N, C-alpha and C positions, 0 to 999 in steps of 0.2 A: 531785936534784930530786924524783925519784919516791920515794926513801926518806923524804925530809922530808914529802911528801904522805901517804905511808902512816902515818907517825908521827902526823901531825895528825889523820888519820881515827881512829886508835886512841884518841887523847886525847879527841877530841870524842865518840866513841861511849861512852867511860867516863863522860863528863860527862852525856850524855843519860840514861844508865842509872844515875843517882844515886839516892839514897834516895827522892827525890820521885816518881820513876817507879814504883819498887817499891811505895810507899805508895798511889799512885793505882790501880795494877792490883789489888792485894790489897783495897784499900778499896772499889773498884767492885764486885768480885766478892762481897765480904762484904755490902755494902749490898743488892745484888740478891738474894743468897741469902736474906737476912732478909725482904726485901720480897716475894719469891715463896714464902716459907715452906718453904725447903729443897726446892724442886721437884726438884732433882737426886737426892734420896733418895725422896721421897714418890711420884714418878711415874716412877721408873727402870724398873719392870717394864712400864709402858705405853709408855715410850720404846723399849724393846727390841722390844716387839710391833709398834710402828709402823715400826721399821726394816725388819722382815721383810715388811711389807705394802706396800712402796714402789712396787710396779708399777702400782697402781691410779691412774688419772688422773682428775681431777675439775675441771679448769679450764684457763685459757689458760696458755701457756708454751712453752718450746722443748724441754724434756727431761721425761721421766717423773720422778716423785718419787725412784725408785730411782737413775736416772742422775744426778739432781741431788745426791743423797746421796753417790754414788760419786765424782762430780767433786769435791765438797767434801772428802771423805775422802782421795781420791787426791792432791789438792793439798796437804792438811795433812800427810799421811804422806809426807814427802819425806826427803831426806838430813839434814834437821834432826833427825829421829828417830834417825839413826845418827851422822852427823858432829857435829851440833849437841850432842846429848847427850854424845857422847864428849869434845868440847872442854869442856863444862860440868864433867864429872868430872875431867878432867886439869887444868883451870885453877882450878876452884873446890873440888875435893876431893869426897869421898863425900857430904858434907852437901848438895851441890847437888841431889842426887836428891830429898831431902825437899822442897825448895822447888819442884821441878818438880811433885811430887805436890800440894803445897799450892795452887799456882796452878791446877793442873788441876781440883781439886775446885771452887774458886770460879769458875773460868773457864767452867764449864758454863752458868752463868746469863748470862754475858756473851754467849756465842755463841748461846744460845737467843734472847736479845733481838735480836741482829743478824739472825738467820734470820727471826724473826717480822716484824720491821720491813722486811726485804728483800721479803717477799711482800706485805705490807700497802701499801707505798708504790711498788711497781714500776709500770712502764708497759708495756703490750703494744700495739704499733701495727703493723698489717699483718704479723703474725707475728714481729716483732722485739721482743725483750724487753730492757728497760733497767731495771736494778736496782742497788742499792748504797747506801752511806752518803750519797753526794751527794744522792740523792733524798730520804732521810728527814731529812737536815739542811736541805734547801731547802723541801720540802713539808710535813714534819712539824714541824720546829723553827722554820720560817720564817726561816732564816738563810742566804741565798744566798751571802754572803761566806765563811762557814765551809764551805759546800758546795764552793765554788771552791777554797779552800785545801786541803781534804781531797783533792779530785779531782786536783789538781796534784801534791801530795806522794805520794799513793798511786800515781798513774800513773808518776811518775818512779821510785818505789821498785820497782814491778813490773818496769819496763824495765831497771833497773840493779842489781837485787839477785839475783833468781831466775836469770837467764841466767848469773850468775857463781857463786853459791853452789852450785847443784845440779851443774852440769858440773864445777866444781872438785872437789867431793867424789867424784864418779864417777871423775874423772881420777886422783885420789890412789890410790884402791884398784885401779884398772885398772893403774896403773904398778907398785904394790907387789906385786900378786898375779899379774898376767898380763904384766908388763913391756911394756905398750903405752904408747907416748909420749903425753903429754897432748894434743898437737896432733891426733893421729889420733882420739883419743877425742872431742875437741871437734868435729871435722869430721863424724864419724858421727852424733853426737847432733844436730847442727844439721840434717842432712838428714832424720833420722827425725822430729824435732820439726816441721820445715816441712811434711812430708807430712800431719800432722794439723792443725796450727795454721792453715794456709792454708785448710782446709776449714770453719773456723768452729766455733761452739759445738756443733752436733749431731755433728760429727766428733769433737770432744773428748769429749763425753758417751759416745759409743759405745766409744771407746778406754778411758776410765776405768772403764766398767762391766765390761769384760773383765779389765783388768790389775790393778785395785785389790784384788779378793779374792785373786788369785794371789799378789801380793807380800806381803800381810799373812799369809796362811797359811804360805808358805814361810819367812818370817823368824821367825814364831812357833814353828814346829816346830824349826828350827835353834837358836834362842835357848834354848828350854826344854831341849833336849838338853844344851847347854853348861852351863846352870845345874844340871841334875841330875847332870852329870858331876862338878861341884865342890860338890855339895849339902852336904857336911860343913862348908863354909866359909860357907854362907848365913846361919846365925844370927849369926855374928860380923860379917858384912858389914852386915846390917840394923841391928845395934846400933851399928856405926860410922857408918852414915848418920844416925841420929838424934843420936848424940853430936856429930858434926862439924857438924851443921846449926846447933847453938847454941854452938859452941866459940868462945872468945875468944882462942885461940892464933893465931899467925900463919898465915894461909892462903897459898895459892900466889900469889906476887907481891905480898903485902901485908905491912904492918908488924904487930908484935905487937898483939893486941887487936882486929884487924879481920877475923879469920877468918870470923866470921858474915856480915859484909857481902860478902865475896868469894863465899861460898857462895850468898847470896841473889842477888847480882848475876848470877852465871852461871846459877843455877838458874832465876830468873825470865826472864832474857833468852832463854835457850835453851828454857825452858818455853813461852813465848809463840811462839817460832820454830817449836816443834814442833806446838802445837795451834792457833796463829793466832787465838785468841780475843782480841779487842781491836783487831785490824787492820781489821775491817769486811768482810773478804773473804767471810765467810759470807753476807752480805746479797746478794752478787752470785751466788754459786753456788746458794743455795736459792731465790733470786728467779727463777731460770729454770724452776723446777718447774711442771709442768702440774697445779697444785693450787690450790684456793680455800680451803685450810685452813692458815692461817699457823702454828697451833700444831703441826700435824703436822710441818712442817719444823723448828720450834723443838725438838721432842723428838728429831728426827733429829740435830740439832746437838748435843744433850746426849750422845747415844751416840757421836757423832764424837769429841768431846773425851775421853770416857771411854776409848775405844779408843786414842787417840793418847797420852794422858798416863799412863794406868795399865797399858797393855799394851805397845805398841811401844817407847815411851820407857823403860819399866822393863826390858824385855828387853835393850836396848842397855846401859843403865847396869849392870845386875846381871851381865851376862856379863863386862864389863870388870872389875868389882870382885871377883867370885868367882874369876876366873882370875888376878888379881893383876897384870895388864898395864897398869893405869891409871897407874902411876908408872915405866914402863919408858922414857920419853922419846919415845914415839910420840904421834901426834895424829890428829885427824880420823877418817876411815873406816879408816885403817891399824890403829889400835889395836883396833877392833872385829873386824877380820879376824884379828888376832893372837889375840884372845880365842876366836874360833870355832876357830881352828887348834889351840889348846891342848887342845880336847876332840875335834875332828874333824880329825886330821892329814891333810894332802894336799888335802882337799876343803873344809875349813872356810872358808878364804880365798876359794875360788871361789863358795861359797854367798853370802858377804857381797858379793862383787863383783857377782853377778847381782842380789841384792836391792837393792843401792845403785843399780844401773842402773835397775831398775824404779821404785824410790822416786823417784829424781831425775827420770826421764822423765815420770812422771805428774804430778809437781809442776810441771815445766816447762810442760806443755801446759795445766794448770789455771790457773796464774798468768798465762799469756799472755792468756787471756780476761779475767782480772780487770783487768789493765792496759789492755787494749783498751777495756773498758767505762768505766773512769775517764777516759781521755783522749778517747774519743769523745763523752762527755757535755760535755767542755769545748770541743773543737775541731770536732765534727761528724764525719760518716761518712768524710770525705776522709782522715782520719788513720789509718783502720783498716789499709789495705793496706801503707803505708810502715811503720807500727808493726810489723806481723807480720814483715816482712822484716828490719827492724833487730833485732828481738828474736832471730830465729834466727841472725843473723850474730854477735851478741854472745856467743852460746853458745861459739863457738870461743875468744874472748878469755878467757872465764870459766874454761875448762878449763886455761889456761896461766898463771893468775894466782897470786899468793902466798896461801896458806891464811889466815893470820892477818888480813891486810888485807881479804880478801874477806868474812870473817865479821864483822869490825868494821864494814865499810860496810853490811852487811845489818842489823846491830844498830842502827846509826845511823838509817838511813832508816825502818826499821820502828818504831823508837822514836818518831820524829817523827809517824808516821802514826797512832799510837794516840790522841794528844791530842785532835784534833778529833772523831775517831770516838766516843770515850767521852763527849764532851759530848752528842752525840746519843743515845747508848745510855742514859745516865743521865736526860737530859731527857725522853725518851719512854718510860721504863720504866713509868710509870703506865698507859699504853695496854696494855702487855703484861700487867701485873698484873691489869688489868680483864678481859682475855681469859681468864687462868688462873682467876680467880674464877668467871667465867661458865660455864666448861666443867668446873669441878670435879666429879669423879665421873662425867663423861660422856666417851665415846670421842671423840677428835678427828677 
């Protein structure tokens, strides 16, 4: 029964991530890039400067702009950047990395739009912040039905994907490197998550502000060392990435002639899993900022996607490829740990295990708030406390579930989530384009 259910999830996930979803994601990003006149290039320097000035508060909200940015970045840089990218390379081949980059470039405009709309349409009542796609679908697009559909799908997705995918990836590497049973990993994670999640968004923001820079720096240093250790293979690996991205030979699990579709399918699915552009979660995170400058948060979102897609995801993929472990039969976080161990024997796997723990933990606490916002908007504040407890309890089950089914379910639910959100993003993009024109040449 469970095996049949797992197979059904895998098949449905592949269907949702058909060519139409790929075309929608890339098409939306391309449309917004053209409409915003390549804002991710022309205002990249300003975006970087904005990121480092995020402590200044200038409006209502629950978190400082820096805390909001770190919460969004911490939630995005989860095990999807390690386990998700690893499964993309193992299942879709080296060409999947190109499609992670391709979506990352165009996704910057999607996430910028979500962040701007999140601030513009948020509600702040008695110190409580309510923000997210449900608000801009209902108040901006004037579509309460679509807002309800999004809130339900996104709420269920947050509750039933993140408590499974993140603990699962952590449990895999903890078992392979430290020989800790998944059940024990799940129990420890559940307790640590509860200590922060039950405290609400301010508690989550404080934790993210401290842990996010640490995890990015540590993973970046370790990954760069591995790549430099195998640097003589880097030119060949990069050539292979571009060659396989457009190859019509048989890909992993595909028939001859469909290699390019397999690379695109896994590259885009894991790419969006890594940077979350298209989910609408950016509207929740950045909507909490104590700022009255929507474009400030939008430019922060550009930097977030840049860091996720072109730094952390690239580190994961390139370490796997240059070390040659991507076709050794390993999967998930275990293959990244093996790559690190190839250059840093004895401690490489421990570095990955620690990074995976930090990546997964900050994503767990960030997404807990996302789901809370979605479901509270539908069912009122009475849902908040039960939701938090259920979320923490599910972490234990996630740690002990099968890897392939967990990620397929995550792909399925997140794939469904992007459709209503992109209707709002595209439908209200004129508002964002107007703000960009109005502030052209002026500091945000």
